[in-house]
OpenMM code with the backbone's topology and positions (N, CA, C; nanometers):
from openmm import Vec3, app, unit

residues = "UNK UNK UNK UNK UNK UNK UNK UNK UNK UNK UNK UNK UNK UNK UNK UNK UNK UNK UNK UNK UNK UNK UNK UNK UNK UNK UNK UNK UNK UNK UNK UNK UNK UNK UNK UNK UNK UNK UNK UNK UNK UNK UNK UNK UNK UNK UNK UNK UNK UNK UNK UNK UNK UNK UNK UNK UNK UNK UNK UNK UNK UNK UNK UNK UNK UNK UNK UNK UNK UNK UNK UNK UNK UNK UNK UNK UNK UNK UNK UNK UNK UNK UNK UNK UNK UNK UNK UNK UNK UNK UNK UNK UNK UNK UNK UNK UNK UNK UNK UNK UNK UNK UNK UNK UNK UNK UNK UNK UNK UNK UNK UNK UNK UNK UNK UNK UNK UNK UNK UNK UNK UNK UNK UNK UNK UNK UNK UNK UNK UNK UNK UNK UNK UNK UNK UNK UNK UNK UNK UNK UNK UNK UNK UNK UNK UNK UNK UNK UNK UNK UNK UNK UNK UNK UNK UNK UNK UNK UNK UNK UNK UNK UNK UNK UNK UNK UNK UNK UNK UNK UNK UNK UNK UNK UNK UNK UNK UNK UNK UNK UNK UNK".split()
positions = [
    Vec3(-5.7145, 5.9745, 17.6231),
    Vec3(-5.6363, 6.0644, 17.7073),
    Vec3(-5.5486, 5.9916, 17.8175),
    Vec3(-5.5651, 5.8707, 17.8210),
    Vec3(-5.4617, 5.7920, 17.9195),
    Vec3(-5.3460, 5.7535, 17.8561),
    Vec3(-5.3437, 5.7405, 17.7258),
    Vec3(-5.2318, 5.6735, 17.6524),
    Vec3(-5.0921, 5.7434, 17.6871),
    Vec3(-5.0958, 5.8717, 17.6967),
    Vec3(-4.9745, 5.9552, 17.7081),
    Vec3(-4.9150, 5.9170, 17.8526),
    Vec3(-4.9957, 5.9029, 17.9558),
    Vec3(-4.9492, 5.8593, 18.0762),
    Vec3(-4.9183, 5.7129, 18.1018),
    Vec3(-4.9911, 5.6314, 18.0171),
    Vec3(-4.9546, 5.4816, 18.0204),
    Vec3(-4.8160, 5.4658, 17.9523),
    Vec3(-4.8030, 5.5355, 17.8381),
    Vec3(-4.6779, 5.5377, 17.7728),
    Vec3(-4.5554, 5.5584, 17.8556),
    Vec3(-4.5728, 5.6637, 17.9374),
    Vec3(-4.4707, 5.6992, 18.0406),
    Vec3(-4.4450, 5.6093, 18.1466),
    Vec3(-4.5521, 5.5667, 18.2111),
    Vec3(-4.5494, 5.4629, 18.3216),
    Vec3(-4.4906, 5.3231, 18.2844),
    Vec3(-4.5383, 5.2695, 18.1577),
    Vec3(-4.5003, 5.1431, 18.1181),
    Vec3(-4.3655, 5.1500, 18.0106),
    Vec3(-4.3290, 5.2690, 17.9793),
    Vec3(-4.2133, 5.2886, 17.8863),
    Vec3(-4.2517, 5.2279, 17.7557),
    Vec3(-4.3702, 5.2562, 17.6938),
    Vec3(-4.4151, 5.1935, 17.5623),
    Vec3(-4.3523, 5.2767, 17.4507),
    Vec3(-4.3213, 5.1779, 17.3501),
    Vec3(-4.2796, 5.2396, 17.2179),
    Vec3(-4.4081, 5.2656, 17.1275),
    Vec3(-4.3857, 5.3083, 17.0240),
    Vec3(-4.4958, 5.3412, 16.9242),
    Vec3(-4.5911, 5.2187, 16.8901),
    Vec3(-4.5233, 5.1113, 16.8706),
    Vec3(-4.6010, 4.9814, 16.8408),
    Vec3(-4.6807, 4.9338, 16.9669),
    Vec3(-4.6218, 4.9462, 17.0734),
    Vec3(-4.6882, 4.8945, 17.1962),
    Vec3(-4.8167, 4.9922, 17.2242),
    Vec3(-4.7891, 5.1195, 17.2055),
    Vec3(-4.9034, 5.2257, 17.2183),
    Vec3(-5.0162, 5.1872, 17.1242),
    Vec3(-4.9777, 5.1536, 16.9999),
    Vec3(-5.0766, 5.1055, 16.9043),
    Vec3(-5.1569, 4.9852, 16.9424),
    Vec3(-5.0796, 4.8955, 17.0106),
    Vec3(-5.1487, 4.7683, 17.0496),
    Vec3(-5.2483, 4.8037, 17.1703),
    Vec3(-5.2061, 4.9016, 17.2636),
    Vec3(-5.2909, 4.9333, 17.3695),
    Vec3(-5.4247, 4.9947, 17.3203),
    Vec3(-5.4173, 5.0770, 17.2134),
    Vec3(-5.5393, 5.1385, 17.1660),
    Vec3(-5.6241, 5.0449, 17.0892),
    Vec3(-5.5604, 4.9649, 17.0020),
    Vec3(-5.6325, 4.8775, 16.9099),
    Vec3(-5.6816, 4.7483, 16.9830),
    Vec3(-5.6331, 4.7209, 17.0968),
    Vec3(-5.6740, 4.5973, 17.1719),
    Vec3(-5.8275, 4.6039, 17.1967),
    Vec3(-5.8736, 4.7303, 17.2134),
    Vec3(-6.0193, 4.7483, 17.2416),
    Vec3(-6.0977, 4.7268, 17.1072),
    Vec3(-6.0477, 4.7603, 17.0111),
    Vec3(-6.1083, 4.7396, 16.8786),
    Vec3(-6.1195, 4.5925, 16.8415),
    Vec3(-6.0128, 4.5210, 16.8669),
    Vec3(-6.0124, 4.3794, 16.8468),
    Vec3(-6.1056, 4.3080, 16.9354),
    Vec3(-6.1183, 4.3490, 17.0533),
    Vec3(-6.2188, 4.2880, 17.1520),
    Vec3(-6.3482, 4.3228, 17.1115),
    Vec3(-6.3762, 4.4447, 17.0553),
    Vec3(-6.5082, 4.4864, 17.0056),
    Vec3(-6.5519, 4.3980, 16.8808),
    Vec3(-6.4587, 4.3665, 16.7927),
    Vec3(-6.4865, 4.2788, 16.6830),
    Vec3(-6.5334, 4.1411, 16.7365),
    Vec3(-6.4537, 4.0953, 16.8235),
    Vec3(-6.4843, 3.9689, 16.8797),
    Vec3(-6.6288, 3.9606, 16.9561),
    Vec3(-6.6496, 4.0644, 17.0392),
    Vec3(-6.7780, 4.0637, 17.1088),
    Vec3(-6.8965, 4.0870, 17.0090),
    Vec3(-6.8852, 4.1580, 16.8993),
    Vec3(-6.9858, 4.1776, 16.7992),
    Vec3(-7.0119, 4.0519, 16.7205),
    Vec3(-6.9042, 3.9713, 16.7055),
    Vec3(-6.9227, 3.8412, 16.6261),
    Vec3(-6.9888, 3.7411, 16.7084),
    Vec3(-6.9703, 3.7468, 16.8387),
    Vec3(-7.0274, 3.6387, 16.9157),
    Vec3(-7.1680, 3.6735, 16.9746),
    Vec3(-7.2046, 3.8001, 16.9665),
    Vec3(-7.3362, 3.8443, 17.0379),
    Vec3(-7.4590, 3.7794, 17.0064),
    Vec3(-7.4758, 3.7543, 16.8657),
    Vec3(-7.6002, 3.6964, 16.8301),
    Vec3(-7.6228, 3.5505, 16.8639),
    Vec3(-7.5168, 3.4842, 16.8628),
    Vec3(-7.5212, 3.3414, 16.9127),
    Vec3(-7.5693, 3.3276, 17.0625),
    Vec3(-7.5127, 3.4156, 17.1420),
    Vec3(-7.5519, 3.4149, 17.2827),
    Vec3(-7.6800, 3.4848, 17.2958),
    Vec3(-7.7018, 3.5926, 17.2260),
    Vec3(-7.8357, 3.6638, 17.2434),
    Vec3(-7.9584, 3.5637, 17.2119),
    Vec3(-7.9416, 3.4803, 17.1224),
    Vec3(-8.0430, 3.3905, 17.0876),
    Vec3(-8.0515, 3.2765, 17.1944),
    Vec3(-7.9531, 3.2421, 17.2587),
    Vec3(-7.9444, 3.1403, 17.3578),
    Vec3(-8.0012, 3.1851, 17.4933),
    Vec3(-7.9546, 3.3075, 17.5364),
    Vec3(-7.9858, 3.3501, 17.6686),
    Vec3(-8.0699, 3.4720, 17.6794),
    Vec3(-8.1125, 3.5389, 17.5689),
    Vec3(-8.1833, 3.6462, 17.5633),
    Vec3(-8.1130, 3.7942, 17.5536),
    Vec3(-8.1796, 3.8859, 17.4947),
    Vec3(-8.1146, 4.0176, 17.4707),
    Vec3(-8.0923, 4.0911, 17.5990),
    Vec3(-8.1866, 4.0927, 17.6936),
    Vec3(-8.1749, 4.1558, 17.8156),
    Vec3(-8.0537, 4.1054, 17.8960),
    Vec3(-8.0453, 3.9813, 17.9078),
    Vec3(-7.9341, 3.9165, 17.9748),
    Vec3(-7.8020, 3.9502, 17.9151),
    Vec3(-7.7959, 3.9663, 17.7914),
    Vec3(-7.6703, 4.0085, 17.7208),
    Vec3(-7.6261, 4.1487, 17.7528),
    Vec3(-7.7307, 4.2468, 17.7691),
    Vec3(-7.6992, 4.3604, 17.8027),
    Vec3(-7.6418, 4.3671, 17.9501),
    Vec3(-7.6947, 4.2898, 18.0400),
    Vec3(-7.6507, 4.2709, 18.1714),
    Vec3(-7.5070, 4.2209, 18.1728),
    Vec3(-7.4785, 4.1246, 18.0988),
    Vec3(-7.3502, 4.0517, 18.0802),
    Vec3(-7.2607, 4.1623, 18.0365),
    Vec3(-7.2964, 4.2418, 17.9438),
    Vec3(-7.2017, 4.3443, 17.8760),
    Vec3(-7.1634, 4.4397, 18.0028),
    Vec3(-7.2649, 4.4711, 18.0806),
    Vec3(-7.2338, 4.5729, 18.1957),
    Vec3(-7.1373, 4.5102, 18.2999),
    Vec3(-7.1498, 4.3831, 18.3234),
    Vec3(-7.0639, 4.3170, 18.4170),
    Vec3(-6.9097, 4.3235, 18.3458),
    Vec3(-6.9125, 4.2817, 18.2256),
    Vec3(-6.7770, 4.2703, 18.1584),
    Vec3(-6.7156, 4.4103, 18.1537),
    Vec3(-6.8088, 4.5164, 18.1321),
    Vec3(-6.7361, 4.6610, 18.1231),
    Vec3(-6.6862, 4.6905, 18.2697),
    Vec3(-6.7491, 4.6444, 18.3831),
    Vec3(-6.6967, 4.6742, 18.5053),
    Vec3(-6.5818, 4.6097, 18.5354),
    Vec3(-6.5672, 4.4693, 18.4946),
    Vec3(-6.4563, 4.3915, 18.5165),
    Vec3(-6.3325, 4.4469, 18.4386),
    Vec3(-6.3588, 4.4699, 18.3178),
    Vec3(-6.2635, 4.5226, 18.2314),
    Vec3(-6.2010, 4.6562, 18.2760),
    Vec3(-6.2837, 4.7501, 18.3078),
    Vec3(-6.2447, 4.8738, 18.3470),
    Vec3(-6.1681, 4.8727, 18.4792),
    Vec3(-6.1964, 4.7890, 18.5744),
    Vec3(-6.1325, 4.7759, 18.6956),
    Vec3(-5.9984, 4.6978, 18.6676),
    Vec3(-6.0027, 4.6034, 18.5901),
    Vec3(-5.8753, 4.5341, 18.5507),
    Vec3(-5.7657, 4.6339, 18.4949),
    Vec3(-5.8227, 4.7044, 18.3890),
    Vec3(-5.7367, 4.8001, 18.3264),
    Vec3(-5.6825, 4.9139, 18.4130),
    Vec3(-5.7531, 4.9639, 18.5163),
    Vec3(-5.7007, 5.0509, 18.6090),
    Vec3(-5.6068, 4.9922, 18.6982),
    Vec3(-5.6076, 4.8655, 18.7248),
    Vec3(-5.5008, 4.8067, 18.8230),
    Vec3(-5.3957, 4.7318, 18.7412),
    Vec3(-5.3793, 4.7479, 18.6126),
    Vec3(-5.2776, 4.6669, 18.5333),
    Vec3(-5.1396, 4.7038, 18.5786),
    Vec3(-5.0683, 4.5916, 18.6088),
    Vec3(-4.9353, 4.6010, 18.6582),
    Vec3(-4.8249, 4.6097, 18.5446),
    Vec3(-4.8704, 4.5618, 18.4258),
    Vec3(-4.7769, 4.5641, 18.3088),
    Vec3(-4.8644, 4.5642, 18.1832),
    Vec3(-4.7876, 4.5648, 18.0702),
    Vec3(-4.8475, 4.5760, 17.9345),
    Vec3(-4.9343, 4.4679, 17.9079),
    Vec3(-4.8881, 4.3433, 17.9235),
    Vec3(-4.9802, 4.2157, 17.8954),
    Vec3(-5.1056, 4.2200, 17.9602),
    Vec3(-5.1194, 4.2653, 18.0924),
    Vec3(-5.2391, 4.2738, 18.1724),
    Vec3(-5.3339, 4.3760, 18.1151),
    Vec3(-5.2726, 4.4995, 18.0824),
    Vec3(-5.3401, 4.6108, 18.0226),
    Vec3(-5.4016, 4.5694, 17.8826),
    Vec3(-5.3185, 4.5025, 17.8080),
    Vec3(-5.3818, 4.4562, 17.6712),
    Vec3(-5.4930, 4.3610, 17.6893),
    Vec3(-5.4816, 4.2717, 17.7807),
    Vec3(-5.5959, 4.1800, 17.8115),
    Vec3(-5.7143, 4.2501, 17.8548),
    Vec3(-5.6993, 4.3429, 17.9582),
    Vec3(-5.8069, 4.4074, 18.0073),
    Vec3(-5.8832, 4.4994, 17.9085),
    Vec3(-5.8037, 4.5584, 17.8168),
    Vec3(-5.8681, 4.6437, 17.7097),
    Vec3(-5.9318, 4.5504, 17.6062),
    Vec3(-5.8829, 4.4343, 17.5834),
    Vec3(-5.9575, 4.3408, 17.5022),
    Vec3(-6.0865, 4.3014, 17.5621),
    Vec3(-6.0803, 4.2826, 17.6933),
    Vec3(-6.2136, 4.2544, 17.7642),
    Vec3(-6.3040, 4.3702, 17.7458),
    Vec3(-6.2581, 4.4917, 17.7711),
    Vec3(-6.3426, 4.6052, 17.7444),
    Vec3(-6.4125, 4.6138, 17.6031),
    Vec3(-6.3193, 4.5803, 17.5188),
    Vec3(-6.3762, 4.5841, 17.3721),
    Vec3(-6.4751, 4.4702, 17.3533),
    Vec3(-6.4741, 4.3615, 17.4273),
    Vec3(-6.5678, 4.2604, 17.4127),
    Vec3(-6.7058, 4.3248, 17.4545),
    Vec3(-6.7071, 4.3959, 17.5680),
    Vec3(-6.8336, 4.4659, 17.6167),
    Vec3(-6.8706, 4.5595, 17.5232),
    Vec3(-6.7873, 4.6337, 17.4588),
    Vec3(-6.8341, 4.7384, 17.3577),
    Vec3(-6.8995, 4.6671, 17.2426),
    Vec3(-6.8329, 4.5599, 17.1874),
    Vec3(-6.8948, 4.4793, 17.0869),
    Vec3(-7.0314, 4.4259, 17.1121),
    Vec3(-7.0465, 4.3612, 17.2440),
    Vec3(-7.1721, 4.3152, 17.2762),
    Vec3(-7.2709, 4.4242, 17.2838),
    Vec3(-7.2438, 4.5278, 17.3575),
    Vec3(-7.3531, 4.6296, 17.3736),
    Vec3(-7.3939, 4.7054, 17.2561),
    Vec3(-7.2949, 4.7367, 17.1674),
    Vec3(-7.3244, 4.8118, 17.0484),
    Vec3(-7.3995, 4.7296, 16.9492),
    Vec3(-7.4006, 4.6011, 16.9510),
    Vec3(-7.4734, 4.5210, 16.8734),
    Vec3(-7.6065, 4.4914, 16.9195),
    Vec3(-7.6211, 4.4543, 17.0544),
    Vec3(-7.7392, 4.4095, 17.1159),
    Vec3(-7.8352, 4.5116, 17.1488),
    Vec3(-7.7839, 4.6185, 17.1961),
    Vec3(-7.8914, 4.7304, 17.2276),
    Vec3(-7.9820, 4.7786, 17.1079),
    Vec3(-7.9308, 4.8100, 16.9919),
    Vec3(-8.0124, 4.8435, 16.8771),
    Vec3(-8.1109, 4.7324, 16.8448),
    Vec3(-8.0739, 4.6021, 16.8613),
    Vec3(-8.1423, 4.4866, 16.8290),
    Vec3(-8.2673, 4.4883, 16.9322),
    Vec3(-8.2354, 4.4926, 17.0596),
    Vec3(-8.3347, 4.4952, 17.1662),
    Vec3(-8.4305, 4.6141, 17.1455),
    Vec3(-8.3771, 4.7366, 17.1078),
    Vec3(-8.4808, 4.8474, 17.0905),
    Vec3(-8.5663, 4.8158, 16.9701),
    Vec3(-8.5148, 4.7591, 16.8627),
    Vec3(-8.5978, 4.7243, 16.7513),
    Vec3(-8.6966, 4.6189, 16.7773),
    Vec3(-8.6718, 4.5269, 16.8727),
    Vec3(-8.7658, 4.4166, 16.9041),
    Vec3(-8.8641, 4.4830, 17.0094),
    Vec3(-8.8489, 4.5718, 17.0847),
    Vec3(-8.9370, 4.6156, 17.1924),
    Vec3(-9.0165, 4.7377, 17.1544),
    Vec3(-8.9525, 4.8304, 17.1014),
    Vec3(-9.0124, 4.9657, 17.0754),
    Vec3(-9.1201, 4.9547, 16.9661),
    Vec3(-9.2160, 5.0398, 16.9839),
    Vec3(-9.3157, 5.0554, 16.8823),
    Vec3(-9.2475, 5.1204, 16.7551),
    Vec3(-9.3153, 5.0692, 16.6448),
    Vec3(-9.2520, 5.1100, 16.5124),
    Vec3(-9.2187, 5.2557, 16.4950),
    Vec3(-9.3055, 5.3535, 16.5466),
    Vec3(-9.2832, 5.4826, 16.5308),
    Vec3(-9.1906, 5.5448, 16.6164),
    Vec3(-9.1374, 5.4770, 16.7108),
    Vec3(-9.0304, 5.5137, 16.8109),
    Vec3(-8.9014, 5.4539, 16.7790),
    Vec3(-8.8794, 5.3572, 16.7044),
    Vec3(-8.7576, 5.2888, 16.6834),
    Vec3(-8.6493, 5.3658, 16.6478),
    Vec3(-8.6666, 5.4481, 16.5378),
    Vec3(-8.5574, 5.5259, 16.4806),
    Vec3(-8.5141, 5.6339, 16.5909),
    Vec3(-8.6000, 5.6833, 16.6516),
    Vec3(-8.5549, 5.7871, 16.7503),
    Vec3(-8.4869, 5.7216, 16.8726),
    Vec3(-8.5275, 5.6147, 16.9149),
    Vec3(-8.4573, 5.5435, 17.0209),
    Vec3(-8.3322, 5.4902, 16.9814),
    Vec3(-8.3012, 5.4361, 16.8651),
    Vec3(-8.1747, 5.4003, 16.8263),
    Vec3(-8.0922, 5.5296, 16.7999),
    Vec3(-8.1435, 5.6315, 16.7626),
    Vec3(-8.0749, 5.7694, 16.7460),
    Vec3(-8.0266, 5.8033, 16.8877),
    Vec3(-8.1129, 5.7891, 16.9807),
    Vec3(-8.0831, 5.8268, 17.1127),
    Vec3(-7.9717, 5.7461, 17.1686),
    Vec3(-7.9689, 5.6210, 17.1431),
    Vec3(-7.8591, 5.5350, 17.1866),
    Vec3(-7.7258, 5.5830, 17.1164),
    Vec3(-7.7205, 5.6194, 17.0023),
    Vec3(-7.6090, 5.6671, 16.9408),
    Vec3(-7.5692, 5.8042, 16.9984),
    Vec3(-7.6629, 5.8888, 17.0319),
    Vec3(-7.6345, 6.0155, 17.1027),
    Vec3(-7.5706, 5.9941, 17.2396),
    Vec3(-7.6163, 5.8855, 17.3086),
    Vec3(-7.5681, 5.8507, 17.4462),
    Vec3(-7.4210, 5.8126, 17.4306),
    Vec3(-7.3910, 5.7352, 17.3220),
    Vec3(-7.2458, 5.6934, 17.2994),
    Vec3(-7.1636, 5.8298, 17.2866),
    Vec3(-7.2109, 5.9107, 17.2028),
    Vec3(-7.1324, 6.0378, 17.1670),
    Vec3(-7.1250, 6.1144, 17.3013),
    Vec3(-7.2293, 6.1347, 17.3737),
    Vec3(-7.2165, 6.2005, 17.5085),
    Vec3(-7.1129, 6.1420, 17.5995),
    Vec3(-7.1205, 6.0109, 17.5990),
    Vec3(-7.0247, 5.9398, 17.6936),
    Vec3(-6.8815, 5.9637, 17.6349),
    Vec3(-6.8527, 5.9813, 17.5124),
    Vec3(-6.7185, 5.9949, 17.4598),
    Vec3(-6.6780, 6.1501, 17.5114),
    Vec3(-6.7679, 6.2321, 17.5040),
    Vec3(-6.7423, 6.3717, 17.5412),
    Vec3(-6.7120, 6.3778, 17.6842),
    Vec3(-6.7926, 6.3047, 17.7627),
    Vec3(-6.7710, 6.3097, 17.9105),
    Vec3(-6.6356, 6.2423, 17.9381),
    Vec3(-6.6012, 6.1336, 17.8761),
    Vec3(-6.4731, 6.0736, 17.8979),
    Vec3(-6.3649, 6.1706, 17.8700),
    Vec3(-6.3727, 6.2556, 17.7617),
    Vec3(-6.2673, 6.3488, 17.7250),
    Vec3(-6.2619, 6.4523, 17.8401),
    Vec3(-6.3816, 6.4889, 17.8894),
    Vec3(-6.3746, 6.5935, 18.0056),
    Vec3(-6.3015, 6.5363, 18.1337),
    Vec3(-6.3379, 6.4043, 18.1636),
    Vec3(-6.2662, 6.3452, 18.2780),
    Vec3(-6.1296, 6.3412, 18.2527),
    Vec3(-6.0852, 6.2941, 18.1350),
    Vec3(-5.9345, 6.2851, 18.0974),
    Vec3(-5.8831, 6.4120, 18.1129),
    Vec3(-5.9449, 6.5210, 18.0695),
    Vec3(-5.8871, 6.6532, 18.0777),
    Vec3(-5.8698, 6.7014, 18.2245),
    Vec3(-5.9718, 6.6653, 18.3174),
    Vec3(-5.9639, 6.7057, 18.4559),
    Vec3(-5.8575, 6.6259, 18.5221),
    Vec3(-5.8304, 6.4976, 18.4764),
    Vec3(-5.7339, 6.4238, 18.5522),
    Vec3(-5.5937, 6.4313, 18.4926),
    Vec3(-5.5824, 6.4833, 18.3678),
    Vec3(-5.4421, 6.4851, 18.3026),
    Vec3(-5.3415, 6.5659, 18.3854),
    Vec3(-5.3774, 6.6791, 18.4476),
    Vec3(-5.2622, 6.7457, 18.5184),
    Vec3(-5.2100, 6.6523, 18.6359),
    Vec3(-5.2840, 6.5555, 18.6799),
    Vec3(-5.2312, 6.4716, 18.7959),
    Vec3(-5.1759, 6.3362, 18.7352),
    Vec3(-5.1872, 6.3197, 18.5975),
    Vec3(-5.1304, 6.2008, 18.5282),
    Vec3(-5.2031, 6.0783, 18.5949),
    Vec3(-5.3342, 6.0994, 18.6197),
    Vec3(-5.4106, 5.9938, 18.6929),
    Vec3(-5.4785, 5.9038, 18.5901),
    Vec3(-5.4003, 5.8379, 18.5017),
    Vec3(-5.4627, 5.7487, 18.3957),
    Vec3(-5.5426, 5.6397, 18.4657),
    Vec3(-5.5001, 5.5856, 18.5809),
    Vec3(-5.5731, 5.4811, 18.6444),
    Vec3(-5.7104, 5.5174, 18.6859),
    Vec3(-5.7317, 5.6387, 18.7303),
    Vec3(-5.8541, 5.7015, 18.7656),
    Vec3(-5.9432, 5.7356, 18.6327),
    Vec3(-5.8892, 5.7548, 18.5357),
    Vec3(-5.9464, 5.7769, 18.4078),
    Vec3(-6.0194, 5.6609, 18.3768),
    Vec3(-5.9633, 5.5413, 18.3956),
    Vec3(-6.0366, 5.4124, 18.3696),
    Vec3(-6.1410, 5.3822, 18.4797),
    Vec3(-6.1046, 5.4085, 18.6020),
    Vec3(-6.2015, 5.3631, 18.7077),
    Vec3(-6.3269, 5.4514, 18.6959),
    Vec3(-6.3278, 5.5738, 18.6502),
    Vec3(-6.4571, 5.6375, 18.6228),
    Vec3(-6.5539, 5.5817, 18.5174),
    Vec3(-6.4887, 5.4944, 18.4383),
    Vec3(-6.5891, 5.4176, 18.3481),
    Vec3(-6.6788, 5.3181, 18.4099),
    Vec3(-6.6457, 5.2877, 18.5416),
    Vec3(-6.7294, 5.1922, 18.6217),
    Vec3(-6.8703, 5.2652, 18.6415),
    Vec3(-6.8734, 5.3892, 18.6385),
    Vec3(-7.0035, 5.4548, 18.6749),
    Vec3(-7.1070, 5.4298, 18.5662),
    Vec3(-7.0848, 5.4580, 18.4350),
    Vec3(-7.1840, 5.4231, 18.3350),
    Vec3(-7.2246, 5.2799, 18.3239),
    Vec3(-7.1123, 5.1943, 18.3470),
    Vec3(-7.1382, 5.0498, 18.3384),
    Vec3(-7.2324, 5.0069, 18.4529),
    Vec3(-7.2068, 5.0682, 18.5729),
    Vec3(-7.2945, 5.0300, 18.6871),
    Vec3(-7.4438, 5.0686, 18.6548),
    Vec3(-7.4488, 5.2009, 18.5991),
    Vec3(-7.5882, 5.2465, 18.5717),
    Vec3(-7.6550, 5.1572, 18.4612),
    Vec3(-7.5870, 5.1138, 18.3711),
    Vec3(-7.6322, 5.0079, 18.2735),
    Vec3(-7.6718, 4.8788, 18.3365),
    Vec3(-7.5816, 4.8402, 18.4353),
    Vec3(-7.6298, 4.7151, 18.4995),
    Vec3(-7.7471, 4.7194, 18.5907),
    Vec3(-7.7663, 4.8348, 18.6595),
    Vec3(-7.8742, 4.8542, 18.7320),
    Vec3(-8.0037, 4.8708, 18.6502),
    Vec3(-7.9806, 4.9586, 18.5415),
    Vec3(-8.0990, 4.9865, 18.4597),
    Vec3(-8.1567, 4.8815, 18.3998),
    Vec3(-8.0859, 4.7843, 18.3409),
    Vec3(-8.1280, 4.6517, 18.2698),
    Vec3(-8.2093, 4.5686, 18.3537),
    Vec3(-8.1819, 4.5793, 18.4917),
    Vec3(-8.2735, 4.4907, 18.5801),
    Vec3(-8.4219, 4.5364, 18.5702),
    Vec3(-8.4467, 4.6509, 18.5254),
    Vec3(-8.5756, 4.7091, 18.5162),
    Vec3(-8.6495, 4.6962, 18.3814),
    Vec3(-8.5717, 4.6471, 18.2872),
    Vec3(-8.6170, 4.6250, 18.1421),
    Vec3(-8.6835, 4.5001, 18.1334),
    Vec3(-8.7881, 4.4786, 18.0566),
    Vec3(-8.8353, 4.3446, 18.0209),
    Vec3(-8.7511, 4.2803, 17.9191),
    Vec3(-8.7783, 4.1468, 17.9022),
    Vec3(-8.7149, 4.0767, 17.7966),
    Vec3(-8.7715, 4.1031, 17.6627),
    Vec3(-8.7029, 4.0850, 17.5570),
    Vec3(-8.7616, 4.1056, 17.4251),
    Vec3(-8.8692, 4.0188, 17.4009),
    Vec3(-8.9954, 4.0632, 17.3602),
    Vec3(-9.1001, 3.9759, 17.3309),
    Vec3(-9.0676, 3.8841, 17.2143),
    Vec3(-9.0042, 3.9270, 17.1141),
    Vec3(-8.9665, 3.8385, 16.9984),
    Vec3(-8.8746, 3.7173, 17.0463),
    Vec3(-8.7904, 3.7460, 17.1415),
    Vec3(-8.7005, 3.6424, 17.1937),
    Vec3(-8.7830, 3.5387, 17.2712),
    Vec3(-8.8832, 3.5903, 17.3529),
    Vec3(-8.9697, 3.5026, 17.4268),
    Vec3(-9.0633, 3.4244, 17.3412),
    Vec3(-9.1064, 3.4853, 17.2298),
    Vec3(-9.1960, 3.4021, 17.1349),
    Vec3(-9.1068, 3.2956, 17.0684),
    Vec3(-8.9784, 3.3373, 17.0386),
    Vec3(-8.8921, 3.2326, 16.9798),
    Vec3(-8.8678, 3.1113, 17.0653),
    Vec3(-8.8791, 3.1439, 17.2073),
    Vec3(-8.8539, 3.0340, 17.2950),
    Vec3(-8.9762, 2.9674, 17.3428),
    Vec3(-9.0921, 3.0095, 17.2849),
    Vec3(-9.2239, 2.9453, 17.3273),
    Vec3(-9.2981, 3.0088, 17.4361),
    Vec3(-9.2473, 3.1142, 17.4817),
    Vec3(-9.3268, 3.1764, 17.5959),
    Vec3(-9.4065, 3.3018, 17.5461),
    Vec3(-9.5219, 3.2539, 17.4733),
    Vec3(-9.6139, 3.3472, 17.4069),
    Vec3(-9.6837, 3.4492, 17.5066),
    Vec3(-9.7313, 3.3859, 17.6053),
    Vec3(-9.8057, 3.4656, 17.7102),
    Vec3(-9.7285, 3.5707, 17.7720),
    Vec3(-9.5939, 3.5541, 17.8215),
    Vec3(-9.5112, 3.6513, 17.8723),
    Vec3(-9.4728, 3.7562, 17.7702),
    Vec3(-9.4527, 3.7216, 17.6441),
    Vec3(-9.4310, 3.8179, 17.5481),
    Vec3(-9.5604, 3.8993, 17.5193),
    Vec3(-9.6764, 3.8452, 17.5358),
    Vec3(-9.7937, 3.9295, 17.5154),
    Vec3(-9.8170, 4.0166, 17.6290),
    Vec3(-9.7868, 3.9690, 17.7409),
    Vec3(-9.7900, 4.0684, 17.8591),
    Vec3(-9.7004, 4.1922, 17.8421),
    Vec3(-9.5808, 4.1567, 17.8108),
    Vec3(-9.4852, 4.2733, 17.7870),
    Vec3(-9.5351, 4.3673, 17.6742),
    Vec3(-9.5741, 4.3109, 17.5726),
    Vec3(-9.6102, 4.4002, 17.4689),
    Vec3(-9.7383, 4.4836, 17.5064),
    Vec3(-9.8242, 4.4215, 17.5857),
    Vec3(-9.9354, 4.5073, 17.6423),
    Vec3(-9.8930, 4.6232, 17.7265),
    Vec3(-9.7809, 4.6035, 17.7989),
    Vec3(-9.7295, 4.7005, 17.8818),
    Vec3(-9.6543, 4.8117, 17.8096),
    Vec3(-9.5901, 4.7726, 17.6961),
    Vec3(-9.5106, 4.8843, 17.6215),
    Vec3(-9.5676, 4.9486, 17.5053),
    Vec3(-9.6656, 4.8738, 17.4451),
    Vec3(-9.7390, 4.9271, 17.3257),
    Vec3(-9.8756, 4.9442, 17.3304),
    Vec3(-9.9403, 5.0241, 17.2354),
    Vec3(-10.0821, 5.0425, 17.2212),
    Vec3(-10.1454, 4.9028, 17.2034),
    Vec3(-10.2614, 4.8650, 17.2696),
    Vec3(-10.3181, 4.7346, 17.2448),
    Vec3(-10.3588, 4.7072, 17.1159),
    Vec3(-10.3813, 4.8111, 17.0264),
    Vec3(-10.4222, 4.7851, 16.8916),
    Vec3(-10.2954, 4.7246, 16.7969),
    Vec3(-10.1798, 4.7729, 16.8501),
    Vec3(-10.0538, 4.7353, 16.7824),
    Vec3(-10.0210, 4.5847, 16.8209),
] * unit.nanometer
topology = app.Topology()
chain = topology.addChain("A")
for resn in residues:
    res = topology.addResidue(resn, chain)
    for name in ("N", "CA", "C"):
        topology.addAtom(name, app.Element.getBySymbol(name[0]), res)
């Protein structure tokens, strides 16, 4: 919803508009490609937190963009956060959730993404009459902040803990989130 107003403010041609839109996709590819290396090094939960911080930084940077180059870089950073989170969250769910809940929880993750897109369209629609494309980006800080706060209350993946040799902490987490027989 913002591209029409960005086009006007920055005087973008069709190729530049395509670059603004596709820079997020390019960043997402980069984020998805690097996520497993870092997830194995620092943990799944921490990667989700890092993604939240990157979302906030990229969103604020995009909203403050003074020119096309800055906007492209900001949107690329946002894409990295998208690639990180869209790869690591299903992995985290699969490693933590009981077997009978995994499919539903991953489906809920996909539903949350879709609801987020719908909400973004609604925000864009509300702000379009004011041509407030910067505010369209700023409102993206809200779900990123919720993610950043929420992840602080989640345990680390027991599988990741076991891989790192912390079997007792993994066992404690599993006792909290699963039936003891499992």
